C-alpha positions as CSV (number, residue, x, y, z in Angstrom):
1,M,44.7,5.4,-133.7
2,P,43.0,2.1,-132.9
3,Q,40.3,2.5,-130.3
4,A,40.8,0.0,-127.4
5,S,37.3,-1.4,-127.1
6,F,36.4,-3.3,-124.0
7,G,33.1,-4.6,-125.2
8,Q,30.4,-5.6,-122.8
9,N,30.8,-7.8,-119.8
10,G,28.4,-10.6,-119.1
11,P,25.4,-10.3,-116.8
12,G,26.3,-10.4,-113.1
13,Q,24.4,-11.7,-110.1
14,G,20.7,-11.7,-109.8
15,S,18.0,-12.2,-112.4
16,Q,18.5,-8.8,-114.0
17,A,21.9,-7.7,-113.0
18,T,24.5,-7.1,-115.7
19,A,28.1,-6.1,-115.3
20,S,29.5,-3.6,-117.8
21,S,32.9,-4.3,-119.3
22,P,35.3,-2.0,-117.5
23,A,38.6,-1.0,-118.9
24,F,41.4,1.5,-118.8
25,T,41.8,4.4,-121.2
26,P,45.2,5.9,-121.6
27,P,45.8,9.6,-122.2
28,P,45.2,10.6,-125.8
29,I,48.0,10.9,-128.3
30,P,48.3,14.5,-129.6
31,G,46.2,14.8,-132.8
32,Q,44.4,11.5,-132.3
33,P,41.0,10.8,-130.6
34,A,41.0,9.5,-127.0
35,M,39.5,6.2,-126.2
36,S,36.1,6.3,-124.5
37,L,35.4,5.0,-121.0
38,S,32.0,4.1,-119.6
39,P,31.1,5.0,-116.0
40,G,31.0,1.3,-115.0
41,E,34.6,0.7,-116.1
42,A,36.2,3.0,-113.6
43,Q,36.9,0.3,-111.1
44,F,39.3,-1.4,-113.5
45,R,41.6,1.7,-113.3
46,Q,41.8,1.3,-109.6
47,S,43.4,-1.2,-107.2
48,V,44.2,-2.2,-103.7
49,P,47.9,-1.3,-103.1
50,Q,49.9,-4.4,-102.2
51,G,53.0,-4.4,-99.8
52,M,55.4,-1.6,-98.9
53,A,57.4,0.5,-101.3
54,S,61.1,-0.3,-101.6
55,S,63.9,2.3,-101.7
56,T,65.1,1.0,-105.1
57,A,63.2,1.0,-108.4
58,I,61.9,-2.4,-109.5
59,A,61.9,-3.7,-113.0
60,L,58.5,-4.5,-114.4
61,T,58.1,-6.6,-117.5
62,L,54.7,-6.8,-119.2
63,N,54.1,-10.2,-117.6
64,D,55.1,-8.9,-114.2
65,A,52.6,-6.0,-114.5
66,I,49.8,-8.4,-115.6
67,A,50.5,-10.7,-112.7
68,R,50.3,-7.8,-110.2
69,G,47.1,-6.5,-111.8
70,L,45.5,-9.9,-111.5
71,R,46.2,-9.8,-107.7
72,A,45.4,-6.3,-106.9
73,N,43.0,-4.7,-109.5
74,L,39.8,-3.5,-107.8
75,G,37.6,-4.6,-110.7
76,L,38.8,-8.2,-110.5
77,L,38.6,-8.2,-106.7
78,T,35.0,-6.9,-106.9
79,S,34.1,-9.6,-109.5
80,E,35.6,-12.3,-107.2
81,Q,33.3,-11.2,-104.4
82,S,30.3,-11.1,-106.8
83,S,31.1,-14.7,-107.6
84,V,31.1,-15.5,-103.9
85,Q,27.7,-13.8,-103.5
86,S,26.3,-15.8,-106.4
87,R,27.5,-19.1,-104.7
88,A,25.8,-18.0,-101.5
89,Q,22.6,-17.3,-103.4
90,R,22.7,-20.8,-104.9
91,M,23.2,-22.3,-101.4
92,Q,20.2,-20.3,-100.2
93,S,18.0,-21.7,-103.0
94,L,19.2,-25.2,-102.2
95,S,18.3,-24.7,-98.6
96,A,14.6,-24.2,-99.5
97,L,14.6,-27.8,-101.0
98,L,16.2,-29.6,-98.0
99,P,14.7,-30.7,-94.7
100,K,15.1,-28.5,-91.7
101,V,15.6,-30.2,-88.4
102,T,15.8,-28.5,-85.1
103,G,16.2,-29.9,-81.6
104,S,15.2,-28.6,-78.2
105,I,15.3,-29.6,-74.5
106,Q,12.8,-28.0,-72.2
107,E,12.0,-28.0,-68.5
108,T,8.5,-26.7,-67.8
109,A,6.9,-25.7,-64.4
110,Q,3.2,-24.8,-64.4
111,Q,0.2,-24.0,-62.2
112,T,-3.2,-23.6,-63.8
113,N,-6.4,-21.8,-62.5
114,L,-9.3,-23.9,-64.0
115,A,-11.8,-21.3,-63.0
116,A,-10.3,-19.0,-65.6
117,L,-11.0,-21.7,-68.1
118,G,-14.7,-21.9,-67.2
119,F,-14.6,-24.8,-64.8
120,S,-16.7,-24.6,-61.6
121,K,-15.8,-26.3,-58.3
122,F,-18.0,-29.3,-58.9
123,G,-17.6,-29.3,-62.6
124,G,-21.4,-29.9,-63.2
125,F,-21.1,-33.6,-62.2
126,P,-23.0,-34.9,-59.1
127,G,-20.7,-35.7,-56.3
128,A,-17.7,-34.5,-58.3
129,H,-15.2,-32.3,-56.6
130,I,-12.6,-30.7,-58.9
131,P,-9.9,-28.4,-57.4
132,L,-9.8,-25.1,-59.2
133,I,-6.1,-24.7,-58.8
134,V,-4.0,-27.4,-60.5
135,G,-0.4,-27.7,-59.6
136,P,2.2,-26.5,-59.4
137,F,3.7,-29.4,-61.4
138,S,6.6,-29.8,-63.8
139,Y,7.7,-31.9,-66.7
140,S,10.7,-32.3,-69.0
141,T,10.8,-32.6,-72.8
142,A,13.5,-33.5,-75.3
143,E,12.4,-33.5,-78.9
144,A,13.5,-33.0,-82.5
145,E,11.3,-31.2,-85.0
146,A,11.5,-31.6,-88.8
147,Q,10.0,-29.8,-91.7
148,I,10.4,-31.7,-94.9
149,P,9.4,-30.2,-98.3
150,L,8.5,-33.2,-100.6
151,F,7.6,-31.2,-103.7
152,N,7.7,-27.5,-104.6
153,W,8.2,-27.0,-108.3
154,S,8.8,-23.2,-107.9
155,N,11.7,-23.8,-105.5
156,I,13.1,-26.4,-107.7
157,Q,13.2,-24.0,-110.7
158,S,14.6,-21.2,-108.5
159,F,17.4,-23.5,-107.5
160,R,18.2,-24.4,-111.1
161,A,18.2,-20.7,-112.0
162,S,20.6,-20.0,-109.2
163,K,23.0,-22.7,-110.4
164,L,23.0,-21.1,-113.9
165,R,23.7,-17.7,-112.3
166,E,26.6,-19.1,-110.4
167,K,28.1,-20.4,-113.7
168,A,27.5,-17.0,-115.2
169,A,29.3,-15.4,-112.3
170,A,32.3,-17.7,-112.9
171,L,32.4,-16.7,-116.5
172,S,32.1,-13.0,-115.6
173,L,35.0,-13.5,-113.3
174,K,37.0,-14.9,-116.2
175,D,36.0,-12.0,-118.4
176,A,37.1,-9.6,-115.6
177,R,40.6,-11.2,-115.7
178,D,40.7,-10.3,-119.5
179,L,39.6,-6.8,-118.7
180,V,42.4,-6.4,-116.1
181,V,44.9,-7.7,-118.7
182,L,43.5,-5.2,-121.2
183,A,43.8,-2.3,-118.7
184,V,47.3,-3.3,-117.7
185,G,48.4,-3.8,-121.4
186,N,47.1,-0.4,-122.4
187,A,48.7,1.4,-119.5
188,Y,52.0,-0.4,-120.0
189,L,52.1,0.4,-123.7
190,E,51.3,4.0,-123.1
191,I,54.4,4.2,-120.9
192,I,56.4,2.7,-123.8
193,A,55.1,5.2,-126.2
194,S,55.7,8.1,-123.8
195,A,59.2,7.0,-123.1
196,A,59.9,6.8,-126.9
197,R,58.6,10.3,-127.3
198,V,60.9,11.5,-124.5
199,D,63.8,9.9,-126.3
200,A,62.8,11.4,-129.7
201,I,62.4,14.9,-128.2
202,Q,65.7,14.6,-126.4
203,A,67.3,13.8,-129.7
204,Q,65.7,16.9,-131.2
205,V,67.0,19.0,-128.2
206,N,70.5,17.7,-128.8
207,T,70.3,18.4,-132.5
208,A,68.9,21.9,-131.9
209,R,71.7,22.6,-129.4
210,V,74.3,21.6,-131.9
211,L,72.7,23.8,-134.5
212,F,72.5,26.7,-132.1
213,N,76.2,26.4,-131.2
214,R,77.1,26.2,-134.8
215,A,75.1,29.2,-135.7
216,S,76.6,31.2,-132.8
217,D,80.1,30.2,-133.9
218,K,79.4,31.3,-137.5
219,K,78.0,34.6,-136.3
220,K,81.1,35.2,-134.2
221,A,83.2,34.4,-137.3
222,G,81.1,36.9,-139.3
223,V,79.9,34.4,-141.9
224,S,76.3,34.1,-140.7
225,P,73.7,36.7,-139.9
226,G,72.2,37.1,-136.4
227,I,68.8,35.8,-137.6
228,D,70.3,32.3,-137.9
229,V,71.2,32.4,-134.2
230,L,67.7,33.6,-133.3
231,R,66.1,30.8,-135.3
232,A,68.3,28.2,-133.8
233,Q,67.7,29.5,-130.3
234,V,63.9,29.5,-130.8
235,E,64.0,26.0,-132.1
236,L,66.1,24.8,-129.1
237,Q,63.8,26.4,-126.6
238,Q,60.7,24.9,-128.2
239,Q,62.2,21.5,-128.1
240,Q,63.3,22.0,-124.5
241,Q,59.7,23.0,-123.6
242,A,58.3,20.0,-125.4
243,L,60.7,17.8,-123.5
244,V,59.6,19.1,-120.1
245,V,55.9,18.4,-121.1
246,Q,56.6,14.9,-122.3
247,K,58.7,13.9,-119.3
248,N,55.9,15.0,-117.1
249,Q,53.4,13.0,-119.2
250,L,55.7,9.9,-118.8
251,E,55.7,10.2,-115.0
252,K,51.9,10.5,-115.0
253,D,51.6,7.5,-117.3
254,K,53.7,5.5,-114.8
255,L,51.4,6.7,-112.0
256,T,48.5,5.4,-114.0
257,L,50.0,1.9,-114.4
258,A,50.9,1.8,-110.7
259,R,47.3,2.6,-109.9
260,V,46.0,-0.1,-112.2
261,I,48.2,-2.9,-110.8
262,G,48.3,-2.0,-107.1
263,L,52.0,-1.1,-106.7
264,P,52.8,0.3,-103.2
265,N,52.3,4.0,-103.0
266,G,55.5,5.8,-104.1
267,Q,57.2,2.7,-105.5
268,E,59.6,3.6,-108.4
269,F,59.8,1.2,-111.3
270,T,61.1,0.8,-114.8
271,V,59.4,-0.9,-117.8
272,A,60.7,-2.6,-120.9
273,D,59.6,-2.4,-124.5
274,P,57.7,-5.6,-125.3
275,T,57.4,-4.9,-129.1
276,P,58.1,-8.0,-131.2
277,P,60.2,-7.6,-134.3
278,I,57.7,-9.3,-136.6
279,P,54.2,-7.7,-137.1
280,L,51.2,-9.8,-136.1
281,E,49.5,-11.2,-139.1
282,A,45.7,-10.6,-139.5
283,M,43.5,-13.6,-139.4
284,N,40.5,-14.6,-141.5
285,L,37.4,-12.7,-140.4
286,N,35.1,-15.8,-140.2
287,D,37.7,-17.7,-138.2
288,A,38.1,-14.7,-135.9
289,L,34.3,-14.4,-135.3
290,T,34.0,-18.1,-134.6
291,K,36.9,-17.9,-132.1
292,A,35.4,-14.9,-130.5
293,Y,31.9,-16.4,-129.9
294,A,33.6,-19.6,-128.6
295,N,36.0,-17.7,-126.2
296,R,34.3,-14.5,-125.1
297,S,33.4,-15.2,-121.5
298,D,31.1,-12.2,-121.3
299,Y,29.0,-13.7,-124.2
300,Q,28.9,-17.1,-122.5
301,A,27.9,-15.4,-119.2
302,A,25.1,-13.5,-121.0
303,E,23.8,-16.8,-122.4
304,M,23.8,-18.4,-118.9
305,Q,21.9,-15.4,-117.6
306,V,19.3,-15.8,-120.3
307,K,18.9,-19.5,-119.3
308,A,18.7,-18.5,-115.7
309,A,16.0,-16.0,-116.4
310,E,14.0,-18.6,-118.3
311,R,14.1,-20.8,-115.2
312,T,13.1,-17.8,-113.0
313,V,10.0,-17.3,-115.2
314,Q,9.1,-20.9,-114.8
315,A,9.6,-20.6,-111.1
316,A,7.2,-17.6,-110.9
317,K,4.5,-19.5,-112.9
318,A,5.0,-22.6,-110.7
319,Q,3.8,-20.7,-107.7
320,W,0.3,-21.8,-108.9
321,Y,1.2,-25.4,-108.5
322,P,0.4,-27.3,-105.3
323,T,3.2,-28.0,-102.8
324,L,3.5,-31.1,-100.7
325,G,5.3,-31.3,-97.4
326,V,5.6,-33.2,-94.1
327,S,6.2,-31.7,-90.7
328,G,6.4,-33.2,-87.2
329,Y,8.3,-34.0,-84.1
330,Y,9.5,-36.9,-82.0
331,G,10.7,-36.6,-78.4
332,D,10.7,-37.8,-74.9
333,Q,8.4,-36.2,-72.2
334,G,7.7,-36.9,-68.6
335,P,7.9,-35.5,-65.0
336,T,11.6,-36.3,-65.2
337,F,13.7,-37.9,-67.9
338,S,14.0,-41.0,-65.8
339,N,10.2,-41.2,-65.8
340,S,9.2,-40.3,-69.3
341,H,7.7,-41.6,-72.5
342,G,8.0,-41.1,-76.2
343,V,5.8,-38.5,-77.9
344,F,5.5,-37.7,-81.6
345,S,3.4,-35.9,-84.1
346,V,3.4,-36.2,-88.0
347,T,1.5,-33.9,-90.3
348,G,1.3,-34.2,-94.1
349,S,0.1,-31.2,-96.0
350,L,-1.0,-30.3,-99.6
351,N,-1.0,-26.5,-100.0
352,F,-2.3,-24.6,-103.0
353,N,-3.2,-21.1,-103.9
354,I,-6.8,-20.0,-104.2
355,F,-6.6,-16.3,-104.4
356,D,-3.4,-14.2,-103.9
357,G,-4.5,-10.7,-105.1
358,R,-2.7,-11.2,-108.5
359,R,0.7,-11.4,-106.8
360,I,1.8,-14.4,-108.8
361,K,0.7,-12.7,-112.0
362,S,2.8,-9.7,-111.2
363,D,5.8,-11.9,-110.4
364,V,5.4,-13.6,-113.8
365,L,5.2,-10.3,-115.7
366,E,8.2,-8.9,-113.9
367,Q,10.4,-12.0,-114.6
368,Q,9.2,-12.1,-118.3
369,S,10.2,-8.4,-118.6
370,Q,13.7,-9.2,-117.2
371,L,14.0,-12.2,-119.5
372,T,13.2,-10.0,-122.5
373,N,15.8,-7.4,-121.5
374,L,18.5,-10.1,-121.0
375,R,17.7,-11.6,-124.5
376,N,18.0,-8.1,-126.0
377,Q,21.3,-7.6,-124.2
378,L,22.6,-10.9,-125.5
379,Q,21.8,-10.0,-129.1
380,N,23.3,-6.6,-128.6
381,L,26.5,-8.2,-127.2
382,K,26.6,-10.6,-130.2
383,G,26.5,-7.5,-132.5
384,Q,29.1,-5.8,-130.3
385,I,31.5,-8.8,-130.6
386,D,31.1,-8.7,-134.4
387,F,31.9,-5.0,-134.3
388,D,34.9,-5.5,-132.0
389,V,36.4,-8.2,-134.1
390,R,36.0,-6.4,-137.4
391,N,37.3,-3.1,-135.9
392,A,40.3,-4.8,-134.4
393,L,41.2,-6.6,-137.7
394,L,40.9,-3.3,-139.6
395,D,43.0,-1.5,-137.1
396,L,45.7,-4.2,-137.1
397,K,45.9,-4.1,-140.9
398,A,46.0,-0.4,-141.1
399,S,48.5,0.0,-138.2
400,N,50.9,-2.5,-139.8
401,E,50.9,-0.4,-143.0
402,Q,51.3,2.8,-141.0
403,V,54.4,1.4,-139.2
404,T,56.0,0.5,-142.6
405,V,55.3,3.9,-144.1
406,A,56.3,5.7,-140.9
407,K,59.7,3.9,-140.7
408,S,60.5,4.8,-144.3
409,N,59.4,8.4,-143.7
410,S,61.5,8.7,-140.6
411,Q,64.6,7.4,-142.4
412,L,64.0,9.9,-145.2
413,A,63.5,12.8,-142.8
414,H,66.8,11.9,-141.1
415,E,68.6,11.9,-144.4
416,T,67.0,15.3,-145.3
417,L,68.2,16.8,-142.0
418,T,71.7,15.5,-142.5
419,Q,71.9,17.0,-145.9
420,A,70.5,20.3,-144.7
421,Q,73.1,20.4,-141.9
422,D,75.9,19.8,-144.4
423,R,74.6,22.5,-146.7
424,F,74.5,25.0,-143.7
425,S,78.0,24.0,-142.5
426,A,79.3,24.5,-146.1
427,G,77.7,28.0,-146.3
428,V,75.4,27.0,-149.2
429,A,72.2,27.7,-147.3
430,D,71.1,29.4,-144.1
431,N,69.8,27.6,-141.1
432,L,66.1,28.1,-142.1
433,E,66.5,25.0,-144.2
434,V,67.9,23.1,-141.3
435,V,65.2,24.2,-138.9
436,Q,62.5,23.1,-141.4
437,A,64.3,19.7,-141.7
438,Q,64.4,19.4,-138.0
439,E,60.7,20.0,-137.7
440,A,60.1,17.4,-140.5
441,Q,62.2,14.9,-138.6
442,A,60.4,15.6,-135.3
443,T,57.1,15.1,-137.0
444,A,58.3,11.9,-138.7
445,S,59.6,10.6,-135.3
446,Q,56.3,11.3,-133.6
447,N,54.4,9.6,-136.4
448,L,56.5,6.5,-136.1
449,I,56.0,6.4,-132.3
450,N,52.3,6.9,-132.7
451,A,52.1,4.2,-135.5
452,L,54.0,1.7,-133.3
453,Y,51.7,2.5,-130.3
454,S,48.6,2.1,-132.5
455,N,49.9,-1.2,-133.8
456,N,50.5,-2.5,-130.2
457,V,47.0,-1.3,-129.1
458,A,45.5,-3.1,-132.1
459,K,47.1,-6.3,-130.9
460,V,45.7,-5.8,-127.5
461,E,42.3,-4.9,-128.9
462,L,42.3,-8.0,-131.1
463,A,43.2,-10.2,-128.1
464,R,40.2,-8.7,-126.2
465,A,37.9,-9.0,-129.2
466,L,38.7,-12.7,-129.5
467,G,38.3,-13.3,-125.8
468,V,41.9,-14.4,-125.3
469,A,43.4,-11.3,-123.7
470,E,45.1,-13.1,-120.8
471,Q,46.8,-15.6,-123.1
472,G,47.0,-13.5,-126.2
473,I,48.7,-10.4,-124.9
474,R,51.5,-12.5,-123.5
475,S,52.0,-14.4,-126.8
476,Y,51.6,-11.3,-129.0
477,F,54.6,-9.5,-127.3
478,A,58.1,-10.8,-127.0
479,K,60.4,-10.4,-124.0
480,N,61.5,-7.0,-123.0
481,P,64.8,-5.9,-124.5
482,E,64.8,-2.2,-123.6
483,K,64.1,-0.6,-120.2
484,H,62.6,2.9,-119.5
């Protein structure tokens, strides 16, 4: 069975943060390996329920389910807030480059003891008489104070890095939308496969019941031994048991989809088979890889994070550079505002580091280490995309062939069962031959369902590998002719 690979998401906010590529993993098909799920992907299987449940079941097409998932999936909602946080960090970095102006209005009342400041009564001057207590007196002040950074190369580079991280966050958000579509598509297709298994097993139950009734009638007529009835009864009960298990699995699969797309708790719904009548043709490998590198938002976000980390390294090194700034105030001061005069102060400063206890050196080493990690992650992601594309194309080609063979085998098994039933009815053979033909048909039906499911998953996997899940899944599947 094709393994639905969710790849790796692009780096998130901050100089070293990376977001893993979450996804949904449906229950395993019997006899086939389950798809893996990393711990960071769990949030894309969760959602914030929207609205209230209605008393009637609602019909969900694949497009409807995707639209609901894009509104309510927890992974996407979390990514949206990460994007908001990244924008806030960019605004904080910009703030460090802009002037800061504050205003104040003050009313001051004061009385001063000059003796406490070292003055004597005569002040050391012949004939002088200075009172030791001055005041009380009062004055009013209204002023605006400004701090204006003229040049700070470290802050400039930090701001440029924050802009790149904001772009990376926007790309990660786009990638999160693809992951939601991928999770919804997998959950939806699993329901389609489970419903098909229920139908197939129900058909086997009906066939087994007819065989049991026929064997019972022949035993009553004395033309068939009791062992035929026992065989038919065992087969019927085995199929009935399988039907109970599969119906339970179908309901659990529907719960999983409801959890992914945020349906109201307890909301009943039906789905429809989106399988197109024509298999999706595989594309040229080189074309697929070119398209993937151009469209994968997680790859583009990782590139942006590397560029942002390079700016952050430059910002750390720039802490050695001098900074230039101006500060000052201008206001009006006097005993009263009607008896006042303008006052001001302007200070220009050139600041530079002399010794900082190797703090800047440690900052540079830390940022360089983070840059190296991000570059390694980018190269790893590039390799992962190559793997994803190749794997998806192989799965698509193999699953197309599996569907063709499984359809032919299912038809042959059906013809074999029909002939075995005719031979039993004619008394040419006992029902052991019929039971064996039933089992062969059941296996062929399951193989066909699994092949169709694998083919559908391969299409979803290819859309994700190419970075076009949101558009691709809608175009890969036709409208929904059959409801479950």
